N, C-alpha and C positions, 0 to 999 in steps of 0.2 A: 724289244724295249725292256723286257724283263731283266736282261743282263745289264743293260745300261743303268736302269733304276737301281738294281741290286748293288752294283759297284759304286754308284754315286760319284763317279769321276769320269773324265774323258777316256774312252776306250778305242782300241784299234780293231779293225776287222779281224786280224789274226787272233787277238785275245778272245773275241766272241766266238770265232771258229773253234779254237782249242777247247773252250768250255762246252760248246755244243757237241763236239765230237766225243765227249765223255759219255753222252747219252745215245748218240746216233751218228751214222755216217752222213756227212754233208760236205758239199764242195765249197771251196773258198769263194768262187764266183757267185754262188747263191747267197752267201752271207753278205758279200760286197753289194750285190744288187739290192738286197733288203735294206741295208744301211743307207744306200743312196736314195732309195724310195722314201725312207723315213726322213731323210734330209730334204728331199724335194717337197714333201708334204708339211714340212715345218715342225716335225716332232723332235728333231735333233739339230744341233748346229755342229759345224765341223771346222777344224783348223788343220792346215797342212803341216805335216811333220815329216820332212824328207820327201820320199815318194808316196807316202801313205797319209791318211787322214786320221785324226782323233775325233771321235764323235761324243757329244755330251747331250744329255736330255735338256729340252727347253723348259719343261715343267716337271714337277714331281708326280709320282704315281698317285698320290692322294689328290692332287689338283685335277689330274686326268679323270679319276673316278668321280670326283665331285662334278666335273663338267658333264660327264655322261649322265649322272643322276639328274642334274638340272635340265639337261636337254630332254630327257624322257619325261620329266615332270611338266616342262613347259608345253610339250605336245599333247598332254592329256586334256580332254574336253571337260573334265571335272577334277581339278587339282586337289581339292579337299579329299575326295574319295580315293584318289591315287595315293595320297599320303597315308590315309587310314589303312589302305590295303598294304602299303609298304611297311608301315610300323607293325601291322599284324603279322607279317612274315618274319620279323626280327626275332633272333634268339635272345635269351636273357642277357647274354654277354654283349650282344649288339645294342640292346636297350641301355645297358650300363655305359657303353661307349658313347651313345647318343647323349645321355645325361651328362657325362663328362664334357663332351663338346659344347653343350649348351651352357655349362658353367664357365667354360673357357671364354666363350664369346659374350657371356653375360647379357643376353637379350633382355631388354626391359619388358616387364610384364604388361600386357595390354590391359587397359581398363575394361571391365565387363560392359557389354552393350545391353541396354534394357530393351525388352520387347515393347515396341510402340503400342500404346493403348488406343483403341478407337475413340473418336470424340464422343463425349457423353451426349445421349439423346439421339445419336445417329441411328437411322433405321437399319435393322439387320445386324446391329452391333452388340447383340446380347452376348455376355460372357458365358462360357460353359460353367456348369454347376461346380462350385468349389474353386473357381479360378481366383476369386477375390482373396480367399483364405491362403491359397498358394502364393499369391503375390505378396501378401502381408508377411507370410513366413519367410519368403526370400528376402524382403527388405530388412526384416529383423536379423536374419543371418548375415547380411551384408554389413549392417551396422555393427554387429558383434565382431565380425572379421576386421573391420576398420578400426576397432578399438574405441568406438563411440560409447558414451554412457547409455545405460538402459532406460533413461528417462524420456523415451520417445513419446509423442502425443498419443499414439494408438498402439497398445501392446499387441504382439502377434498372437493370433488364436491358434491353439494347438488342435489340429484336425485329427490327431491320433495316428496318422499314417506317417511312417518314416519317409524322409526325403533328403536329398543331398542339398547342402547349403547353396543357395543361389540358383538352384536348378531351374526355377521358372523365370529368372531374370537374365540369364545369359544365353546367347546364341553363338554357335561357332561361326566363324567367317567361312562362307562358301559361295560358290557362284550362283546356285539356284535356290538357296535357302532350303529349309526342311519341308518335307511333305506336309501339306495342309496349312502352310503359313500364309497362303494368299499370294505368294510371289511366284506362282507357277509360270513356266515358260511354255 
């Protein structure tokens, strides 16, 4: 497949054979068998040209790589963790390529999801110490990010601790939720 993708045109068994023979000794029948197997599996299509066939790739190498990644990701029992691990393995150049790809497809940004608050007065629904201040700080940060005026009814209280904007108000989408979020399986 590498030769077929590299040349990006219909190729004959003889062309592939001659290219491979520059690297190693290989028989014509071996290349012919492999090309026929690729045809039988649907990886290439072929058209008769005299007594021989010309083989062309059914999809691009990029589409094949994407299908492999998607198949592996779909088989994961925790897709969010699989993506985090995959992104963690990326080189800076691969991360740049990912950023370029995301700009090309221009995925719309998802709206942040707020952590649902327990009903007031519910037993066992005490908030951890400092949770109210963190929530107010997050709301103030979201209002500033959205370009809203600072005239909100309750100004955010500064707890003195640095925090990321919206840190208490956003949750990543995952199958099982974060540890300690009450959504345990």
